N, C-alpha and C positions, 0 to 999 in steps of 0.2 A: 308351215307346220314343222316342228322340230322332229327329227328322225334319229333313232338309234339303230344302227345296223350291227348285229353281233355275228362274228365268225366263230363257229363252235363245232366240236365233234358230237355234241349232245343237244341237238335242237329240240328234242322232245321235252326238255325241262322249261322251255320258254312258252308263254310269258310268265308262268309261275306266279309269284306274289305281285307282279306288275299288273296283273289282270284283276286285282281286288281293290275294293274301296274307291277312294278318290281317283287313284291312278287308272284303275280299270274303267271307271266311268269316262274319264278323259280320253282314254284309248278308244272306247266305243264311240265317242263323239268326234273322234279324229282331231282332238286338240294336239295330240302327238302321235307319232307312228313308230312301230317296232318292226324291223325286218330281221329275220334270222336266217343265216346262211350255213348250210351243212358243208363243212370243209371236205368231208369224205366224198361228196358228189363230184369233186374235181379229180379224184383218183381214177386211173384208167385201167388198172389191172383187175382181174376177176375177184381178187380178194379185197379190193378197195384199200390198198395199203397207203397209209398216210405218214408213217414214222419209220425211223431206222436208227441204228446204233451210232453213237458219236465217234468221229475220227479222234484218234489219240487214246481211245479207251475210256473207261468209266461206266458207271451204272446207269440204267434207265435208257430211254429212247427220246429222240427229238423229232418234232414235226418237220417234214421234208420241205425245203424251200420251193421246189418246183410245184408241188401240190398246193401249198398255201398261196404261192404267187399266182397261180392260175385262178384260184378261188377269189382272191382279192381283185385281180385285174378284170375279171368277168362280171364283177358286181358293183364296184365303186365308180363314181363319176369324177371327172377331172376337177382337181382343186379341193376335193374332200380330204380331211385330215384322218390319219389312221393312228390309233392308240393301241399299244400292246400292253396288256395287263401283266405286270411283272414285279417281283419283289425288289428289283433293283431300280425301279422307276422313281420319279418324283412322287412324294407322298401326297395323296389326295387331300385337299383342304377346301375351305369355302371359296377361296380365291380361284382355284382351278375349276371348281364346280360352276362358278359364275362365268368363267371363260368358256367352258364347254356349252353353257346355255345360250351363248351368242352365236354358236355355229348352227348352220341349217341342218347339217347331218354330221354325226360322229360315227366312225367305224371302230368297233372294239374287237380286238383279236384275243381270243381266249387260248392261252397256252395250256398244254397238258403234258404229262410225263415229265421230262426234264426241261421242257421249254421248246423253243423254236430255233432254227438255224440262224446264226448271227447275220449272215449275208442278206437275208430278206428284211431284217430289221433296218439295216442301213439302206438297202436298195429301194425300199418303199418309204423311206424317210419316216419311220414310225416314231412317235413319242411314247415313251414308257411311263406308265402310271402304276403306283403301288397304293394299296389301301391300308398298309400297315406293316410293321416289322415282324412278320410271321409268315409261315409257308402254308398255302392251300394246295389241295390236290389238283386244282385247275382254275382257270380264269373265270368260269361261269358265275360263281358266287360273287367274285369281285365285280363282274359286269353289272350285277343287280345293284350293288352298292353305288357304283358310279352313276348309273341311270337314275336311281332313287334320289341321289343328291342333286341331280340336275332338274328332275321333274318338278320338284317343289318350288323351283325358281321360275318356272314358266308361267306366263299369264293364263288365268282361267283354269288352273289345275287344282289349286287348293281352294277350299271353300271361302277362306278369308285371306286375301293376298296381304293385308296389313299385318297379319300375325307373323309373317316372315321377318319383320323389322326388329322384333325383340328376341329372336332366337339366339342360341349360343353361336358365338363366332362372328355374328353380324357386326358388332361394334368392337371386336377384339376381346370380349369377355365371355365367360360362361353364363348361362341364363340364371336368373334369380329363382327362388323357390315359388311354386304356384300352389294355390289352395282353392277348393270349391266346397259346395254344400255336402253334408251338414256343417253348420258353423262349429258345433262341438261334436267331436268323435272320440270315443274312449277317453273321455274327460280331458281331451286336448282341444283347445280353441285355436282359431287362426289368429295371426298377429293383429293386434288392435288397429294398427295404422291402416290396414286394408279395409276396415269397417268405418273409417273416419269420413270418407267422402272427400277428403282433401287431396286432390290429384297431385299437387305439387309435392306434398309430403310422401305420397305413395311413390312418385317417381324417384325422389331422393332415396327412399328406403330400398327400392328395387336396385338402384345403382350401387348402393353401399353393399347390398347382399351379393350382387354379381362380382364386385371387386374383391370381397372377402373370400368368396368361393374360388375365384380364379387364383388369387394369391396363395391359397392353401393347397389347391389341387393341381394347378397347372402353372408352376413358377415360370416356365418357358413363355407362356402366353402373357403372364403378368409383366415380365421384363419388356416384351414388345409393346404392351399397352402403355407402360410408363414412359 
């Protein structure tokens, strides 16, 4: 069973959206597992202090390495990988999501304030992951994105595992347009080729659409695809 273990200062927001729909049903059936660790539980003073000002000055606060280190060491097992959700990390993509899906357990550390002490990033051999070139107030939202991207790759989580094969990024292209009933809506009909029953033509049309959309919207992906 694949497990996501999240280290956070705000455990009350979990499982949040991960407890709904297909993911929620899979969680209830123990197809996957979610563990939430409150970092603050490892603080020993009466105020449960977890942060302090950065050496050298600057605004904001940093998570203390001794507190976070204690929290991590008392909850992870030997050999498990630790990932710190950080804007300076490798950008999450389908390749990384697939890699994470092969792990038995992933540990996600949610930074807050100005981040965490650099020493623990290195001492615990954390891999840094970013979900995009923008700043969030904390790593919790990013952890939902990471977990969501992995869950749909796990066996028996989606209703139809074959649907994953045609999604965006699976073949290096963005997904082709999709249509459903009614056949005519607001005087607009679906493309005739989709009504033809000719599966070869449909496959060619979908590929051409994917290529055109990728070339127009994501030239970076198009260059890699070519």
